[in-house]
Every structure is written in C-alpha cells, then in structure tokens.
RODO-2510 file (C-alpha; in nm, 4 decimals, decimal comma):
residues 120
     n   res          X          Y          Z
     1     m   -20,7075     5,1673     0,3773
     2     l   -20,7941     5,3365     0,1077
     3     g   -20,5528     5,6724     0,2144
     4     g   -20,3219     5,4133     0,2892
     5     a   -20,2909     5,2445    -0,0597
     6     i   -20,2990     5,5773    -0,2228
     7     l   -20,0665     5,7433     0,0160
     8     l   -19,7749     5,4615     0,0040
     9     v   -19,7303     5,4621    -0,3577
    10     d   -19,7792     5,8296    -0,3810
    11     l   -19,5211     5,9056    -0,1108
    12     r   -19,2914     5,6657    -0,2958
    13     l   -19,3495     5,9014    -0,6497
    14     l   -19,2495     6,2033    -0,4276
    15     g   -18,9359     6,0306    -0,3169
    16     i   -19,0282     5,9898     0,0506
    17     g   -18,9614     5,6694     0,1949
    18     l   -18,9278     5,2969     0,0700
    19     h   -18,6380     5,4087    -0,1647
    20     g   -18,4973     5,0305    -0,2457
    21     v   -18,8275     4,9238    -0,3497
    22     p   -18,9358     4,9603    -0,7326
    23     v   -19,2424     5,2223    -0,7853
    24     a   -19,3752     4,9634    -1,0407
    25     s   -19,3840     4,6795    -0,7689
    26     l   -19,5058     4,8775    -0,5047
    27     a   -19,8210     4,9783    -0,7115
    28     r   -19,8738     4,6617    -0,8081
    29     s   -19,8630     4,5297    -0,4489
    30     a   -20,1192     4,8049    -0,3142
    31     r   -20,3166     4,7805    -0,6307
    32     p   -20,5818     4,4912    -0,5100
    33     w   -20,5942     4,7120    -0,1636
    34     l   -20,6946     5,0100    -0,3351
    35     w   -20,9481     4,8724    -0,5532
    36     a   -21,1226     4,6530    -0,2528
    37     s   -21,0562     4,9483    -0,0217
    38     l   -21,2409     5,1646    -0,3088
    39     a   -21,5362     4,9586    -0,3369
    40     l   -21,6069     4,9686     0,0222
    41     t   -21,5683     5,3064     0,0647
    42     i   -21,8164     5,4017    -0,2119
    43     g   -22,0619     5,1363    -0,0866
    44     s   -22,0951     5,2669     0,2507
    45     g   -22,0642     5,6493     0,0891
    46     v   -22,4059     5,5393    -0,1046
    47     l   -22,5650     5,3977     0,1930
    48     l   -22,4734     5,7018     0,4108
    49     f   -22,5989     5,9388     0,1284
    50     l   -22,9059     5,7455     0,0830
    51     s   -22,9627     5,8040     0,4765
    52     e   -22,9602     6,2114     0,4136
    53     a   -23,0123     6,2363     0,0561
    54     l   -23,1990     6,5533     0,0707
    55     k   -22,9499     6,7296     0,3402
    56     c   -22,6598     6,5814     0,0865
    57     y   -22,7829     6,7216    -0,2024
    58     e   -22,8305     7,0784    -0,0781
    59     n   -22,4746     7,0670     0,0676
    60     p   -22,2004     7,2533    -0,1452
    61     a   -21,9108     7,0634     0,0332
    62     f   -22,1051     6,7336    -0,0763
    63     w   -22,1045     6,8452    -0,4496
    64     l   -21,7360     6,9568    -0,3572
    65     k   -21,6481     6,5906    -0,2522
    66     v   -21,8255     6,4385    -0,5684
    67     a   -21,6204     6,6519    -0,7761
    68     f   -21,2689     6,5985    -0,6212
    69     l   -21,3803     6,2158    -0,5888
    70     i   -21,4291     6,1798    -0,9642
    71     v   -21,1352     6,3950    -1,0479
    72     a   -20,9432     6,2012    -0,8077
    73     l   -21,0473     5,8437    -0,9448
    74     l   -20,9869     5,9644    -1,3387
    75     f   -20,6514     6,0868    -1,2168
    76     a   -20,5812     5,7313    -1,0291
    77     g   -20,6907     5,5393    -1,3237
    78     l   -20,5540     5,7456    -1,6223
    79     v   -20,2998     5,9493    -1,5173
    80     r   -20,0684     5,8162    -1,2097
    81     p   -20,0366     5,4420    -1,3816
    82     r   -19,8018     5,6021    -1,6358
    83     f   -19,5698     5,7059    -1,3779
    84     t   -19,5902     5,4064    -1,1436
    85     r   -19,4858     5,1956    -1,4460
    86     d   -19,1181     5,2457    -1,3661
    87     a   -18,9286     4,9535    -1,2998
    88     s   -18,5945     5,1071    -1,1352
    89     a   -18,5492     5,1288    -0,7430
    90     g   -18,3566     5,4549    -0,8454
    91     p   -18,4580     5,8222    -0,8217
    92     v   -18,7835     5,9273    -0,9320
    93     r   -18,8406     6,1763    -1,2258
    94     f   -18,9439     6,5318    -1,1851
    95     s   -19,3023     6,4353    -1,3698
    96     a   -19,3394     6,1356    -1,1446
    97     r   -19,2872     6,3565    -0,8297
    98     l   -19,5459     6,6201    -0,9831
    99     a   -19,8020     6,3353    -1,0393
   100     g   -19,7407     6,2167    -0,6812
   101     a   -19,8201     6,5580    -0,5325
   102     v   -20,1062     6,5989    -0,7438
   103     s   -20,2382     6,2920    -0,6205
   104     v   -20,2065     6,3498    -0,2538
   105     l   -20,3988     6,6811    -0,3154
   106     l   -20,6837     6,5458    -0,5026
   107     w   -20,7323     6,2766    -0,2264
   108     t   -20,6560     6,5524     0,0484
   109     g   -20,9465     6,7372    -0,0910
   110     v   -21,1967     6,4330    -0,1257
   111     a   -21,1065     6,3999     0,2598
   112     a   -21,1501     6,7671     0,3837
   113     a   -21,4802     6,8238     0,1574
   114     g   -21,5978     6,5332     0,3135
   115     r   -21,5116     6,6742     0,6741
   116     g   -21,6851     6,9977     0,5430
   117     i   -22,0107     6,7746     0,4782
   118     g   -22,0614     6,8108     0,8355
   119     f   -22,0303     7,1612     0,9343
   120     w   -22,2188     7,3135     0,6606
***
C-alpha cells in the first residue's frame, strides 16, 4: 500500500501515466493512503526489530535501510510537496520529473536494503 501510494504520484511526476489527472489532485488523493500505510509499516517494522534487535543492530543492511528511510521520509515530507502542488494536468516540469526520480530511487533503496537484511 505504501509503495503504491508513493509510486502512483512519482510516476505521474515522471510523466508516466495518468496524464489527464493534475499532480496536485493525485497527490491529495493518495496522501491519506500514504500516511496510513506508513504508520502501519513503521509499527510493524518496530515490532519486527524488537523481535531480533541484536541481530538487526549488528547488520549493516539494517542501518542502510534506516538511513534510506530517514532520507526518503524527509524528501517526501519537505521536498516532494513543492512539486505536487502544481494544479495543471499538462506536462510536468523537469524539476518535478527529477523529484519523482529521486523519490523512486530513495524508496527503492529502502526496499532493497530491507531485503538485504536477511542476506547479510
């Protein structure tokens, strides 16, 4: 759910799909899903961490995931909203496309590092 709420807006910022929908409208519609799924994800992540705290603490992939997560959350809360306020349904500016690409890369880093926890 979290990935879908983020990816939907980021792909629109990248100019991929939903061309007739303004970015601002799409971001506003996805926002409740984003924050609700983020709360569930963080809650379940804390419980998972508590079940194997020592193992995670010593795992470099865990710390990489935490770093990616912090940067991705800061980006989603502070930077990305500047580009999702555009009310037009037309083409997206280059800076907004760049913001969408950075967001996708950050969240991909969170997911990849999370998968790496089990392999490290």
